[in-house]
N, C-alpha and C positions, 0 to 999 in steps of 0.2 A: 346603615349597618357598617360596622368597623371592618378593617382589613382582616381577612381570614388568617388565623394563627398558623404559622409554618412550624412543623415539628422537626426537630433535629434528631435523626436516627443515630444509632451507634453500632459499630461492628462488635459482634460477640465472638470472642476468640474460640470458645468451645464449639461453636457451630462450624467455624472454619476447619477445626480439627476433624470434625465428623465428615465434612465435605471433601477433605483431602483424600479420603478413602476411595473416592470415585476414580482416582488415577491408579488404583490397585486392582481394579476389576473391569470386565467388559460391560457389565450391566449394573447400573446403580438406580435403584427405585426410591423415589420420595413419595410417601403416601400420607394422606391426612386430609381433613376437611378444609374448606375455605377459611380464610382469615388468619392463617398461621404464617403467611409471608414466605411460603415455600419457594415459589418461583423467584421472588425478589432476592432471597438469600442465595439461591443457586447462581443466578445471573451476576449478582454483585461479586460473589466469590470468584467466578470465572473471569470477570472483568479485571480483577486485581492480579490475575496470573500472567506471567510473562511468557510470550511465545506459545500461546495456546489458541487454536482455532475454536471458536464457539459457534455452532450451528443451531439456531433457534427455530423450532417448528411448533407453531401454535395450532392446536386442533380444536380450538374453542367452538368453531362453527362446522364441525365435522359432518360430512354426509355419510359417514360410516361405510364408505365404499372403498374397496382396495385400489381401484384405478385412481380415484381422487387422491387417496393417501399417497400413492406412489408419485403422482405429479407434484404434490406439495413437497415431498421429500427430495425429489430431483432438483426442484427449484432452490431449495434450501442449501443444497450442496454446492451452489455457486460460490459460497464463502470459501470453499477449498480451492476449487478451480472450475472454470467454464467447461473445460474438456470432461471433467468427471461428471458434471451435471448432465451433459449431453449423452455421455456413454451410458449412464444409469437410465436415462430416459429411453434410450434406444433398446435397452435390455427389457424394459417393461417389468411389471410386477412378477416376481418369480413364482412359477407354478409347481416346481419340483426341485429336488436336490441339485440337479445339473444347473438349473437357472440360478439357484442360490450360490453355487460355486463360482459362476461368472460374476455375480455381484461382489462376492468376497475378493475375487481376483482384481476387479476394478478398484476396489477400496485399497487393497494392499499396494497397488501400483501407484496410486495418486496421493495417498496420505503419507507425508514424510515428517510430520511433527505432531505433537499432542493435539488431538481433535476430539471435541466433545459435542455429541448430538443431543440437544435438550428437546425432548418431546413434551410439550406442556399440554395440560388438559386432556390427558390420556383417558380420562373417565368418559370422554365423548366417543371413544372407539372401543371396540371389543378386543382387548389385548389377550383374551382367552380364546379368540378365534383361532382354530387350528393352524391356518396358513400364516396368519400374522405372528402367532406365538412361535411357530417353527422358524420363521425368518429371523425373529429377534434372538432366538436361541442360537442359531447357527452364526449370526453376525457377532454375537458376544462371547459365546462359549469357546469358539475357535480362536479367540484372542487375536484379532487383527491388530498388528503393531500400531501403537499410538492412538487407537480408536476406542472410544468409550460412549456408551449410550446411557442417557439419564431419562428415565420416565417419571413424570410428575402426574400424580393422579389423586382424585378424591375417593375413588372406589376402594372398597375393602378387597385386598388381594386374595386370589384363590390359594388353596393350600399348596398348589404346585410351586408357587414362587417362594413360599415359606420353606419348602423342601429344598429348593435350590440354594437358599441362604444357608441352611444347615449343612449343605454339601460344599459351602464356600464357592459357589458358582456365581453368586451375586451378593450385593449389599443392599439391605433395605433400611431406609431412614424413615422413622415414623414421626407423627406430628408432635409427640412428646419432646423431641429434641428441640423444636422451635418454640416451645412454651417458655415464657419468661419466668425465671426463678425470682425469689424475693430480692436478691442482691442486684439483679439486672433491672428490676422495676425501679429500685431506688436510684440506680445510676442513670436510667433514662429520664426520670423526673429531674434529677439534678442537672444534667447537661442541657435541659430545656429551661433552666433557671427557676425550677420549682423545688424548694427545700422541703423534704419530707423526712419524718422521723420513723423509727421502727414500727410504731403503732400505726402510722399512716400506711406504710408499706404492707403490713399484715392485713389491714382493712382492704386495700386495693387488691391484694392477691386473693383474699376471701371472696371478693365480688367477681373477679375475672378469671380465677383459676389459671392466671398467667397467659390467657389467650391473647396473642399479640393485637388482634383487631380491637378488642375492648380496652386493652392497656393504652393503646395509642388514642382511642376515643376519649379516655379519661384525661390524658395529657392535653388533648385538643380542647377539652371542655373545662380546663382548670382556669380559675380566676384567682390571681394572687391576693386580691382584696377580700376573698371569701374563704370560708372554712372548707375542709375536705368534703364534708357531708353534702354541702351545696354543689360542689363540683361533681359529685356522683350523680346528683339530680340532673346536671347538664348532660352527663353520659346517658341518663334515662331519656332525655329529650331527643338526643341524636338517634337513639334506637327507635324511639316512638315515631319520629318523623320518617325514618328510613323503612321501617317494617310495619309497625302496628297500624298506623293511619292509612296505609295503602291496602289494608285487608277489608273484606266485606264485613258487615256487622255480625253476621252469623258466625264467621270465623273468629272474630274478636271475642264473642261470647263464649265460644268453645275454649279458647285459651284462658279467659278470665276464670272459668270454672276449674280448669285443670291446674292453675297456678297455686292452688291451695295444697296440692299433692307434692310429695317429695319425688315420686316416680310413678309411672303408670304404663300399662300395656295398652295396645289399641283396643282390645275388647273391654278393658276396664274403663278407658276413656269414653267409649260409646255408651256403656252402662251408666256412668256418672253424669255425663252431659246430656244424655238422651238425644244425641245428634250423631250424624255420620262424621266422625272426627278424623278418620284415617287419612284423607287426602291432605288436609292442612298440616297435620303432624309430620307425615312422611316428606312433604314438600320442604318444610322448614329444616328437617333433619338432613335431607339429601343436599340441600344448598348450604348446610351448616349455618343456618340462621337461628342461632340461640337454642337449638334443640339437640341434645346428645342421645345417641342410641347405645345402650349398654348391651353388647353382643353376648355377654355371659349371663346376664339376668333377663335378657329379652324385654327390657323396659326402656322407656324414654324419660328424660328429665330436662328441665329448662336450665339454661345458664342462669346463675344467681342474679346477675345484673338485669337480665331480661325479666326474670321472675319478679324482682322487686318493682320494676316498672309496671308489670301487670297487676301486682298487688295494689299499687297506687291507683290504677284505673278501676280496679275492682271496688275499692272504697267509694268511688264516685257513681258506681252503677247501682242498679236496682236488684242485682242478684243476691239471693239469701245465702250467706256462707254456711249457715247451719244446715240448710237443706243439702248442700254439697257434701258436708261431712256425714250427714245421714246416709246418703247414697254410697259414700266410700266405706262407711262402717258396714252397711248391708252387704257390699261386695266382699269385704274381708271375711265376714261371717259366713257367707255362702261358700266361699272358697276355703273356709277353715284356716285362714292365715291370721289367727288371733294374735300371734306374736307381733304382727305389723301394727295392730292397734296399740299394743302395749309399748312398742318402740316409739310410736308417735306421741303417746301421752308422756313418756319419760323425756323424749327430746324436747317437747314443748315446756315441760317442767324445768328442764335445764336452762332454757332460754326465755323463761317466763317474763323477765323484765322487759325484753324488747318485743315479745309476742304474746302478752297476757290475754288479749282478746281471743286469739286462736286457741290458747290453752283452755279457756272457759268454754268456747264454742264446741271443741271436740269432746270435752268431758261432759258437757250438757247433752250433746248429741248422743253420746254413748249411754248416758243415764236414761235419756228419752227412749232409745231403742229397747233398753232393758225393761222400762216401765210399760211400753206398748206390747210387750210380750213377744217381740220378734226373736229374742234369744231362745225362748222356749220352742218357738217354731223351728229354729235351727239347731236345737239340742246342744246348747253351749254349756249348760250346767255340768260341771265336772268333766267337760270335754278335754281331751289331751291337747296340749299346745302344739303338738306335732313339730317339735324342734328338729332342725337339721343338725348334723354333726359338724358344727362349724368351728374350726380352729381349737378344738378341745375346750371350749369355754363359751358359756352363755354371756358372760360379762362383756366379751368383746363386741357384742351386738350394740351395747349401750355406751361403751367407753370410746369416745371419738375425739376427745380434746386432751392434749398433753397436760400432765400435772394435775389432772382432775379425776383420777380414778376413784379416790375416796369420796369425793364430792358427788360423783355420778352414782356411786353405790348408795349413798344416803338418800338421794332423790329417787332412785329406782326402787328402793325398799318401800318408800311411801306410796309410789304409784302402783306397785305390784299389789299392795294391800287393798287399795281402792279397786283395782282391776278384779281381784279375787272376790271382793264384796259385790261388785256389779254383776259378775258372771255366776255368782253362787258356787264358787269353787274351782273354776278353770284356772290353772296355774298354781294350785295349792302346793306349798313347799318351795316355790321358786325363790322367795325372799331369803330362805335359809341357804339355798344352793348358791346364789350369787355372793352371799356373805362368805360362805366357805371358799368360793373361788377367789375372792379378793384376799382373804387371809392366806390361802395357799400361794397365790402369786407373789406375795411379799415375804414368803418364807416362814410364816407362823403356822406350822403344820399341826401343832398340838391343838390350838383353838379351831383351826379349819376342820379338823376331824370331828369335833363336837357338833358343828353346824351341819356337816355332811350327813351325820347319822340322823339328825332331826329332819333334814330334807328327805332322806330315804323313807323314814317312817311316815311322814305326812303324805308324800307322793304315793306310796303304796296303798295307803288308806283310801285315797280319792281317785285311784286309777290314773294318776298322772304319769303315764308310761315314759314319756321323753325325759321328764324331770328325774324319774327313778333311775333311768339309764345313765344320764349325765352325772347324777350324784354318786352312783356306784362306780362310774369311771373315775371320778375325782378321788374317791376313797381308795381305789386301786393304785393311783399314782402316789398317794400318801403311803400306802403299804409298801410300794416299790422303794420309796425313799428310806423306809425303815427296814428294808431287806426282808420283808415277810413274804417270801416267794410262794410258800405252800398255801397261805391264805389267799393270795392273788388268784391262783389256779381254781380254788374253791369258788371265789367270787365270780370268775368268768363263767364257770359251769352253772352257777346259780342264775346268772343273767340269761344264759341260753335257755334254761328251763323256764324262766319267767316269760320269755317271748313265746315259747311253745304253748305254755298254759293259756295265754291270752290270745294266741293266734295272731300275732302282730308282725306282719311282713315288713313294714317300714321300720319298725323298732328293731327287728332282727338285723337289718342293714346297719343301723347305728351300733348295735351290740358287736357285730363283726368288726366294725371300724374301731370301736373302743378296745376290743381285744387285740386287734392288730397292732395298735400303738403300744399297748402294754407289752405284748410279745416282742415288739421292736426294742423297747427299753431293756428287756431281759436278754436280748440277743437271740431270741428263738424264732428266726424267720420261717423255719419249717412249719411252725404252728399257725402262721398267718393264713387266712382263708385263700383258697386258690383263685377265687373270682377277683380278689383285690390284687393279687400278683399279676393276673391277666390284664387287668385295667392298667397297671403300671407299665406294661410292655407296649401299650398303644396310646401313649400320652398325647400325641398330636391328632388323634381321632376322637378324643373324649371331649364332651361338652364342658366348657370352662366352668359352669356352675358345679358340675360333679367334681372337677379338680379342686375347686375352692373348698368344698366340703371335705375332701379327702386329702388336702394338701399335707398336713402333718403326717398322716399315715403313709402316703406315697413317699414323702421326704425321707422318713426314717428307713423305709424299705429300700429306697435307692442307695442310701448310705450303706446299709448292710450288704447290698449286692454290688457295692463298689461301682455304681453307675454315676460317677461324679459329673461327667459332662452333661448328661441329661438333667441332673438335678440343678446344675447352674442355669441351664436354659429355662427350666421350670420356675426357678426363683426369680429370674428376670421378669417373667410374665406376672407372677404373683406380687412382687414388690410394687410394680406399677399399679396393679389393681388395688392393693391395700392403701397406697398413697392416695389414690383417687377417692376411695371409699372411707378413708381415715380410720382404717381398722388398725389401731395401735398395737394390740396384742398380736394380731396376725403378722404385722410388720416386723415385730421383734423376732418371732419364730423364723420368718422368711430370711432375714439378714443373718441369723445364726446358721441356718442351713446353707446359705450362700457362702458364708465364711468357711464352714466345714468342707464343702465341696471344693472350693478354691484351694484350700490348704492341701487337700489330698491330691490335687492336680499340680502341686508345687508352685501355685500362683500366690506366693507368700504376701506380697504387697496388696493384692486384691483381697485376700483373706483377711488381712489386718484391717483394711478399710471397711469391709462389710461388718466385721466384728465390732469395730469402734462405733459404727452407725447403730448397731443393735444396742450397745452399751449406752450411747447418748440418748436414745429413745427410752430405754428401760429405766434409767436412773431417775428420770423425771417423776416416775410413779413408784419407784423402788420395786420394779418388777424383777424378781430374782429367779423363779423356778424354771423358766424356759432354758436358762443356761445350765442349771443343774440337771434337768432332764436329758439334755443333749451333751452333757459333759464328756461322755465317752468319746465323742467325735471331735471335740474341740480342746481336749486336755493338752495335746501337744502344742496346739496353737497358743493356748494360754501360757504354757511354759516358754514358748518362743517369744511372746510379747513381754513376759516378765523379764527376760534377759536382755531384750533389745529396745524396750520402750521407755518413754519418759516417766517421771515420777507421777504425773497426772494419770497415765494409763494404769500404772500399778495400783494407784489409789482406787481406781474404778474396779479393778479386778477383786479388790478386797470385798466389795459388795456381793460378788458371786461366791467366792470361796468360804467366807466366814459364815454363810447361812447353812452350810451342810452340817447337820447336827449329829450325824452318825458316820462311821467309817464303813464303806462298802466297796466291793469290787465291781467295776462296770464291765460292759460287754466287750471292751477292747483289751481287757486284762490290765488296764491302768488302775490307779487307786486315787480316789478323791478323799482327802484327809480332813478330819475334823479340825477346824480353825487352822487352815494351812497358812500360818502367818508369814512364812518365808516369802510368800508372794507380795507381802505388804512392804518389805524392806526395800529402800532405795539402793541403788548401786553402791553409793558411798557407805551406807549402813551395813551392807553385806561385806564390804571390804573391812570395815571395822570389826565385825564379828569374826571374820576369817582370821584376822590378826589376834584377836582376843583368844580364839581357840588354840592358837600356837603358843600361848603363854606370854605374849607381849604385854607390857604395862601400858597404861594410858599415855605416859610420857613418851615411850618408845613409838607408839602408834602415831602420836602427834608429830613426832620428828619424821617418821617414815612418810607420812602423808602431807607433810609441810603445812600443817595447820596448828592452831593454838590448842592448848589443853582444854580450854573452855568449849571449843568446838567439839572435841571428842566427847566431853561430858554431855553436851547437848545431844549428840548422836546416840549415846548410850541410854539417855533418858527416853528418847523416842523408841529405841529398840526394845527396852524393857516393857514399855507400854504396849507395843505391838505384839510382843511374845507373851504378854500377860504374866510377867514374872517380876520379882522385886530385888533380885541380886544376880551377880555375875555367874555364879555356879549354876543356878537354874537356867539362866539364859544360854550358857554353853551347852548344857544337856539337851534343852529343847531344840536349839538350833541344829545340833548334830543329828538328832533323831529325825527332824523334819527334812533336813538336807539329804539324809540317806534314803528316806522313803520317797522323796520327790524325784 
């Protein structure tokens, strides 16, 4: 066996910038699962600091006993001084505020330079224990000069610490900070002598999600003589040797069965595997061994690299994949989560080249269940899909790859038709709804309206209540854009009557949310349901699933109520969630809300950054309407960017402004103009037009701007094209009109 390959690590500047915040606070918490290099990054950062005492306290083998903890702590303080260590030991673990005062006095007396106490593996002690928590609070919140505590833990923090962070009493650094981004993956491979291109980097990120442990495993398993695909197999081998082969056969079989699923709950895992799967799943998740727990969805999922390793082992096993899909289908049908079945079929259709067998298995399984009569047993025929009100769009459930929205639509239409045929009508009208949503998103409102009316008609005929509500909601957004306010109010009333007629409690919730968003667009916050307003006042107590379903509604309500700081905090949470779930449409909305909130808080650079991120994501699929919907809150930001941004940014803004086909007044009293082409002019083109309007000739302008006459003619050609005119007189008239109104 050859010499083991040594990996060259590299310092990531952005992580150092985050860690520097520990010197601004008494309490600095680093939280996240294993394999993210949290401890290594913290200790390496402190090692590079000059004149800093680092006290390292490992709690890996904690006895979870206060006396034991105090002994460990006193011994660690020898780094500062022997006398401090002895004094702390003599004081003993503090039992009351008086004892804590003595500890604080000892620390103040002995610590004369920056000192950082790093408590590692805090997941092995109960930091929510009242006495331990009180000690930590007093030692940090009273800000002992030069003294800082760093807690490193795998545990999910209690809401109390989140509250402290909101009150600026501590700083919390989460595992996402330590995740490798694509640029860093490329750099790590390159400094280790491995040349990778953009496609390679994208593949590595797709397999690892930037988890440092896996990224380093792939570097370690790379052979320069082989292709990247085979090197991934070496990563599989490492994981297989470290984890899979050390499990009992029963545990291996549980994981092999579950690897066919995108996500699963404990109850679902038990139903599908017909085994007691809870222990192995929770053990792997707790130790961060390739299993993630989504606290918002209450489901587990495998890391992709681990999942692919399991899929390879599954092919060698005697497990019948179609039987697993049968059990999964039955579970979805029993729980009436039909949309999950449809999502799976569409997802496999989208990736059918690399996973055609799975596509055939799941479709055959679904057909078999239909033929066996199981669907009749569960009353699926014409059953409502029971769609949640997610980001104002059904399409976002299926659109998860950049630049592929039209392609996803085409494949989804095909799969939906098969699904409706299999189920004898469940989902009727959905193919028209998502087509209407697509046309709406790209700004083609006229055609979108045609498909929306078809969706409403078909859904109403087959009692597809969720589709009916979604389609009606989309129609109201189109009516809002056309400034048909009176018709909107009629539609909202009709929806409420619809829910009453069918006694639909869950649908009533969706109708309230749909109405709330429309009222938000109209600036009528007084008409928004009281229960939604109450929800928005308790953001940190609400289940994250509820917040996700209500995000757009809560977002627009927070803007109307000028609760900008709360909105920024909410956007931070949702952006991370959408990035992880690859919810592209949701991500566009989240960045727009983030930009609007930051701008209102006078954080101009932060607002511009968020807005540009929204633009860069949206332009790949020509997603227009989220910007138009929220134009009331970003109009000033757009004007600011128009005046201070690059030509590239102004060109992007054209995609937003040019789509508005009517002139209407928005809720902030600003005006969005039809074809606001002034936004399209570059700074130099605006200069030229200003001079033209004063009566200057082309020669005079060329002389004033110190350019050639040909350059001025070139600018005028572009100006005429952008203003959609063919002579100077019309250009002056249109330029003056738009300038005055803008």
